[in-house]
C-alpha positions in Angstrom: -63.6 11.7 89.7 -63.9 13.7 92.9 -63.1 17.4 93.0 -60.3 16.8 95.5 -58.7 14.3 93.1 -59.0 16.7 90.1 -57.3 19.5 92.1 -54.5 17.4 93.1 -54.0 16.1 89.5 -54.1 19.7 88.2 -51.5 20.8 90.7 -49.2 17.8 89.8 -49.5 18.6 86.1 -48.7 22.4 86.6 -45.5 21.4 88.4 -44.5 19.0 85.6 -43.3 21.6 83.0 -41.1 23.2 85.7 -39.7 19.8 86.5 -39.1 19.3 82.7 -37.3 22.6 82.6 -34.9 21.6 85.5 -34.2 18.3 83.8 -33.0 20.1 80.7 -30.7 22.5 82.7 -28.9 19.4 84.2 -28.6 17.6 81.0 -25.7 19.2 79.4 -23.3 19.3 82.4 -23.9 15.7 83.1 -23.1 14.7 79.6 -19.8 16.7 79.4 -18.1 14.7 82.1 -18.5 11.7 84.3 -16.3 10.9 87.3 -14.5 7.5 87.4 -13.2 5.6 90.5 -9.9 7.7 90.3 -11.6 11.0 90.4 -10.3 12.0 86.9 -13.0 13.2 84.4 -13.5 10.9 81.5 -14.6 13.0 78.5 -17.4 11.5 76.2 -17.4 12.1 72.4 -19.4 15.1 71.2 -21.5 12.9 68.8 -22.6 10.8 71.7 -23.6 13.6 73.9 -25.5 15.4 71.3 -27.5 12.3 70.4 -28.4 11.9 74.2 -29.4 15.5 74.3 -31.6 15.1 71.2 -33.2 12.0 72.7 -34.0 13.6 76.0 -35.2 16.8 74.3 -37.7 14.8 72.3 -39.0 13.0 75.4 -39.5 16.3 77.0 -41.6 17.6 74.1 -43.8 14.5 74.3 -44.2 14.8 77.9 -45.3 18.4 77.6 -47.8 17.3 74.9 -49.1 14.6 77.1 -49.5 17.3 79.9 -51.5 19.7 77.7 -53.9 16.8 76.6 -54.5 15.8 80.3 -55.1 19.5 81.2 -57.7 19.7 78.4 -59.4 16.6 79.5 -59.7 17.9 83.0 -61.4 21.1 81.6 -63.9 18.8 79.8 -64.7 16.9 83.0 -65.2 20.1 85.0 -67.4 21.8 82.3 -68.9 19.0 80.3 -72.5 17.3 80.7 -73.5 14.0 81.6 -74.6 13.0 78.0 -72.9 10.0 76.5 -70.2 10.7 73.9 -71.2 10.3 70.2 -71.4 6.8 69.0 -71.6 5.3 72.5 -74.5 3.3 73.9 -76.1 4.7 77.0 -77.2 2.1 79.4 -79.9 4.4 80.8 -81.8 6.4 78.1 -83.4 8.7 80.8 -81.7 12.1 80.5 -80.0 13.6 83.6 -81.8 16.5 85.3 -80.5 19.9 84.3 -78.0 21.8 86.5 -79.5 24.1 89.1 -77.6 27.1 88.0 -75.9 27.9 84.5 -72.2 27.2 84.4 -71.4 29.9 81.8 -69.4 31.9 84.3 -66.7 29.1 84.5 -67.0 27.8 81.0 -63.7 28.1 79.0 -63.9 30.7 76.2 -64.0 28.1 73.5 -67.2 26.5 74.9 -69.2 29.7 75.3 -71.1 29.1 72.2 -71.8 25.6 73.0 -73.0 26.6 76.5 -75.3 29.4 75.0 -76.9 27.3 72.4 -80.3 25.9 73.2 -80.8 22.2 73.5 -83.1 20.2 71.2 -86.7 19.8 72.3 -87.2 16.6 70.3 -90.1 16.3 67.9 -91.9 19.6 68.4 -95.2 20.5 66.8 -93.6 22.7 64.2 -90.3 20.7 63.7 -89.6 20.5 60.0 -92.5 22.9 58.9 -92.0 24.9 55.8 -94.0 28.0 54.9 -93.9 28.8 51.1 -95.5 31.1 48.8 -95.7 31.6 45.0 -97.0 34.4 42.8 -97.7 33.7 39.1 -98.6 36.5 36.7 -98.6 36.9 32.9 -99.5 39.1 29.9 -100.7 37.3 26.8 -101.5 38.5 23.2 -103.8 36.6 21.0 -103.6 37.1 17.2 -107.2 36.4 16.7 -108.1 39.4 18.8 -110.9 37.3 20.3 -114.2 39.0 21.5 -114.1 39.1 25.3 -110.3 38.7 25.2 -111.0 34.9 25.9 -108.3 32.2 24.9 -110.1 28.9 24.3 -108.9 25.5 25.5 -106.5 27.0 28.1 -106.2 25.9 31.6 -104.6 28.9 33.2 -103.7 31.7 30.6 -107.4 32.2 29.8 -107.2 35.9 29.1 -105.6 37.9 26.2 -104.7 41.5 26.1 -104.8 41.7 29.7 -102.3 41.9 32.7 -103.5 38.8 34.7 -102.9 37.2 38.0 -102.7 33.6 37.2 -102.4 32.4 40.9 -101.2 33.3 44.3 -100.4 30.4 46.5 -99.5 29.6 50.1 -98.2 26.2 51.0 -97.6 24.9 54.5 -96.0 21.6 54.9 -94.6 19.4 57.7 -93.4 16.2 56.1 -92.8 12.9 57.8 -89.2 12.1 58.7 -88.9 8.2 59.7 -85.2 8.7 60.3 -86.0 11.3 63.0 -88.8 9.2 64.5 -91.5 11.2 63.0 -94.2 9.2 61.1 -96.9 11.8 60.7 -97.1 15.0 58.6 -99.6 17.5 57.0 -99.8 19.7 53.9 -102.2 22.7 53.3 -102.1 24.6 49.8 -104.3 27.7 49.6 -104.9 29.2 46.1 -106.2 32.4 44.8 -106.6 33.8 41.3 -107.7 32.7 37.7 -106.3 29.3 38.1 -108.6 28.7 41.1 -111.7 29.1 38.9 -110.4 26.6 36.5 -109.5 24.0 39.3 -112.3 24.5 41.6 -115.1 26.2 39.8 -116.9 23.5 37.8 -120.5 22.7 39.0 -120.3 19.6 36.8 -117.9 18.1 39.4 -118.5 20.1 42.7 -122.0 20.5 44.0 -120.8 23.3 46.2 -117.6 24.7 44.7 -117.7 28.0 46.8 -117.0 26.0 50.0 -113.8 24.5 48.6 -112.6 26.9 46.0 -109.4 28.2 47.8 -108.4 24.9 49.2 -106.2 23.3 46.5 -104.7 20.7 48.8 -105.3 19.6 52.4 -104.3 16.1 53.6 -102.6 14.4 56.6 -99.8 11.9 56.1 -98.8 8.8 58.1 -95.8 6.5 57.5 -95.6 2.8 58.3 -92.1 1.2 57.9 -92.3 -2.1 56.2 -89.0 -4.1 55.4 -87.0 -0.8 55.9 -89.2 1.3 53.4 -92.2 3.6 54.2 -95.8 2.8 53.3 -97.1 6.3 53.0 -100.8 7.0 53.7 -102.4 10.3 52.8 -106.0 11.3 53.8 -107.7 14.3 52.5 -107.6 16.3 49.3 -104.5 16.2 47.0 -103.4 17.1 43.5 -103.8 14.4 40.8 -100.7 12.7 39.4 -102.6 11.8 36.2 -100.8 13.5 33.5 -97.1 14.7 33.3 -97.7 18.3 34.1 -98.7 19.9 37.5 -100.0 23.0 39.2 -97.0 25.1 40.2 -95.6 26.9 37.3 -92.0 27.1 38.5 -91.7 23.4 38.3 -93.1 23.0 34.8 -91.2 23.0 31.3 -93.5 25.5 29.7 -95.5 28.5 31.0 -99.0 27.5 29.6 -100.4 24.1 30.5 -101.2 21.3 27.8 -104.6 20.3 26.5 -104.2 17.1 28.5 -103.5 18.8 31.8 -106.7 20.8 31.2 -108.6 17.5 30.5 -107.4 15.2 33.0 -108.4 15.4 36.7 -106.9 18.3 38.7 -107.5 16.7 42.2 -109.0 14.0 44.4 -110.2 13.5 47.8 -110.0 10.2 49.7 -107.3 7.8 50.8 -104.0 7.6 48.9 -101.3 4.8 49.6 -97.9 4.7 48.2 -95.2 2.1 48.8 -91.6 2.2 47.7 -90.7 -1.5 47.1 -87.1 -0.7 46.3 -85.1 2.0 44.6 -86.5 1.1 41.3 -90.2 0.5 41.9 -93.0 2.3 43.8 -96.6 1.1 44.0 -99.6 3.5 44.2 -103.3 2.9 45.1 -106.2 5.5 45.5 -109.8 5.2 46.6 -111.5 8.5 46.1 -114.9 10.4 45.9 -114.2 11.0 42.2 -112.5 13.3 39.8 -112.5 16.8 41.1 -115.0 15.9 43.9 -114.2 17.2 47.3 -117.4 15.8 48.5 -119.1 12.8 46.8 -122.1 13.3 44.5 -122.8 9.6 44.2 -122.2 6.5 46.2 -119.5 5.1 43.8 -115.9 5.2 45.0 -113.3 5.7 42.3 -110.0 3.7 42.4 -106.5 4.1 40.8 -103.8 1.5 40.5 -100.4 2.6 39.3 -96.7 2.4 39.7 -93.5 4.3 39.1 -90.6 2.5 37.6 -86.9 3.8 37.5 -84.9 1.1 35.8 -81.8 3.4 35.5 -81.0 6.8 37.1 -81.9 8.8 33.9 -85.3 7.1 33.1 -88.5 7.3 35.1 -91.7 5.7 33.8 -95.2 6.1 35.4 -98.3 4.1 34.5 -101.8 4.7 35.9 -105.2 3.1 35.5 -108.3 5.0 36.9 -111.8 3.6 37.2 -114.5 5.9 38.2 -118.2 7.0 37.8 -118.5 10.8 37.3 -122.4 11.3 37.2 -124.2 12.9 40.1 -127.3 11.2 41.6 -128.6 14.5 43.3 -128.9 18.1 42.2 -129.1 21.2 44.5 -132.0 23.6 44.0 -130.6 27.1 44.0 -134.0 28.9 44.3 -136.4 26.6 45.8 -140.1 27.5 45.3 -143.3 26.8 47.3 -143.4 23.3 45.9 -139.9 22.6 47.1 -140.6 23.0 50.9 -140.5 19.3 51.7 -137.2 18.8 49.9 -134.1 17.7 52.1 -131.4 20.1 52.6 -127.7 20.1 53.4 -126.5 23.1 55.4 -129.5 25.0 54.3 -129.3 24.2 50.6 -132.2 22.1 49.4 -131.5 19.2 46.9 -133.5 16.5 45.2 -132.5 13.1 43.6 -132.1 12.6 40.0 -134.6 10.0 38.6 -132.7 7.2 36.8 -129.4 8.7 37.5 -126.6 7.9 34.9 -124.2 5.3 36.1 -121.7 4.8 33.3 -118.0 4.3 34.1 -115.1 6.4 33.4 -111.8 4.7 32.6 -108.4 6.4 32.1 -105.2 4.9 31.1 -102.3 7.3 31.6 -98.6 6.9 31.1 -95.7 9.1 30.8 -91.9 8.9 31.0 -88.9 11.2 31.4 -85.3 10.8 30.2 -82.4 12.9 31.4 -80.3 12.5 28.2 -77.5 14.7 29.6 -77.2 17.1 32.5 -78.6 19.8 30.1 -80.9 17.9 27.9 -84.1 16.2 29.0 -87.1 14.8 27.2 -90.6 13.5 28.3 -93.5 11.9 26.6 -97.1 11.3 27.6 -99.9 9.1 26.2 -103.5 9.0 27.4 -106.6 7.0 26.6 -110.1 8.0 28.1 -113.4 6.0 27.9 -116.6 7.2 29.3 -120.3 6.1 29.2 -123.4 8.0 30.3 -125.0 4.7 31.2 -123.7 1.2 31.5 -125.5 0.3 28.2 -124.6 3.7 26.3 -122.1 3.8 23.5 -118.7 4.6 24.6 -117.0 8.1 24.1 -113.4 8.0 23.6 -110.6 10.6 23.7 -107.0 9.7 23.1 -103.7 11.3 22.2 -100.4 12.4 23.8 -97.6 14.9 24.0 -93.9 15.2 23.8 -91.5 17.5 25.5 -87.9 18.7 25.3 -85.8 21.0 27.4 -82.3 22.3 27.0 -80.4 24.1 29.7 -78.2 26.6 27.8 -76.6 28.2 30.9 -77.6 27.8 34.6 -80.0 30.8 34.1 -81.1 30.4 30.4 -83.3 27.4 29.2 -85.3 26.5 25.9 -88.3 24.2 25.9 -90.6 22.6 23.3 -93.9 20.8 23.5 -96.1 19.3 21.0 -99.3 17.4 21.6 -102.2 15.8 19.7 -105.8 15.0 20.9 -108.6 13.1 19.2 -111.6 14.4 21.0 -114.0 12.1 19.2 -116.9 12.4 21.4 -116.3 16.0 22.5 -115.6 14.9 26.1 -113.0 17.6 26.4 -114.1 20.6 24.1 -117.7 19.9 23.9 -117.6 19.1 20.1 -116.0 16.3 18.1 -112.7 17.4 16.7 -109.0 16.7 16.3 -106.8 19.2 18.2 -103.1 19.9 17.8 -100.9 22.3 19.8 -97.1 23.5 19.6 -95.4 25.6 22.1 -91.9 27.1 22.3 -90.6 28.6 25.6 -87.7 30.6 26.6 -86.9 30.8 30.3 -84.5 33.2 32.1 -84.0 32.4 35.8 -82.7 35.6 37.5 -82.2 33.9 40.9 -83.7 31.1 42.8 -86.9 32.6 43.5 -87.8 34.6 40.3 -88.0 33.5 36.7 -89.4 35.1 33.4 -90.8 32.8 30.6 -91.5 34.1 27.1 -93.7 31.8 25.0 -95.2 31.3 21.6 -98.0 28.9 21.0 -100.4 27.6 18.3 -103.6 25.7 19.0 -105.2 24.1 15.7 -108.3 22.1 15.0 -109.8 20.3 12.0 -112.8 22.5 12.3 -113.6 26.2 13.1 -113.6 26.4 16.8 -111.6 29.3 18.2 -113.0 32.9 18.7 -112.2 35.8 16.5 -113.0 39.5 16.7 -116.4 38.9 15.2 -119.4 37.3 17.0 -120.2 34.0 15.1 -117.1 33.9 13.1 -114.8 31.1 14.3 -111.3 30.1 13.2 -109.6 26.8 13.1 -106.6 28.1 15.0 -105.2 30.6 17.6 -101.8 32.0 18.1 -100.6 33.6 21.3 -97.6 35.2 22.6 -97.0 35.2 26.3 -94.8 36.8 29.0 -95.0 35.0 32.3 -93.3 36.2 35.6 -93.2 33.8 38.6 -91.9 34.6 42.1 -91.6 32.1 44.9 -90.1 31.8 48.5 -89.9 29.5 51.4 -87.9 26.7 52.9 -89.3 24.0 50.7 -86.8 22.6 48.3 -87.4 20.8 45.0 -90.8 20.6 43.3 -93.9 21.6 45.1 
């Protein structure tokens, strides 16, 4: 529509209300009398006149409403953009060039916010990126009063009679979003504190742990749509999903971690694939350097096959089978002597091959399920079976057992939780000595706000043999009882479990 046409139409519309008013002024005299052929007035009945007045009045109202709508439409044409209306299909997807000068001076008052709002820049580098942090602290009392204030068989709460920093974490994530056309993503988790030493400090798994110690997770993601569902591929280092429990305390049922969390792998490095077949079934496959191996220490590549099944909304069942080889074929020489001058080195660190290196296989069968019985009551159960051989011809060492969990949300802020577990460490794969272990934990949680919670916890670990430290060197006990207060803070834009 040309500017001249719009001005003419606006002028006509502005004159219409005046015409409507003139029409109303002439209605009543015209209805009161009508001349006949003889010139004598013929009076109409009052009822008929009133009906005609009402009908004409309604028509005038409708006409005024139509005028207002037309004026509003003209305003939109004068100030609107060339973008297609929502729901319409643009024949040419190329965007129109921006105007030479801003039109805020002539924009109607109701459109000021829209005119001032920035336009979308599409899939920017930081679009959808969240920056998150967590601080996990605790104080724990051990009734054994152990020498060195050491709690045995604990993953994170390793110190007693000490104000302790469990972990401080920084999580940066930009997740894929297929609906927005974004197929790629990335995640980086940095970790500091006591938990870092547990996860990253073992020379049995990492040849150079000091290099990777503070990088808990670092992986890139790419999603490929297949039959309307994404095939998700992750490459890098990620937290293991073997076992029910995870790293971030705010997402767990209890404060302390189970024996099985402490025993099963913490992380892997390699390629991870996950495909959601439908709303009930997801398939998983990994190929990795090994358990807790950021860099490989042998040529074998571990694999994991698993699935997650959700037959009904309240039940989720996970099954994982892991096959690996966790024996190194080289060893680093920390203090090379004159006789080691000819050894190869990696980034300045000399190493030598292990003669007749062990090649036995590790097999893990891990399964766990959750049941949301009511909105306030939930249960979980885990079962694990681990086989390991030093050599392919060696006797198999076996560890087996499981855990059960229950949680009741009394109020939106207050919750109670229980955990009980059993482990047959027949070959000492976990604890270093053959023993049968049992553990029970009772936890009370109070969540002050979404970002701060406190957990009070009582726990007993027991064994069929004297194993736990006491206040006397060389005197061991068959149990340890602890009382813990854990305080956890977190912030950031990421929602749900980390």
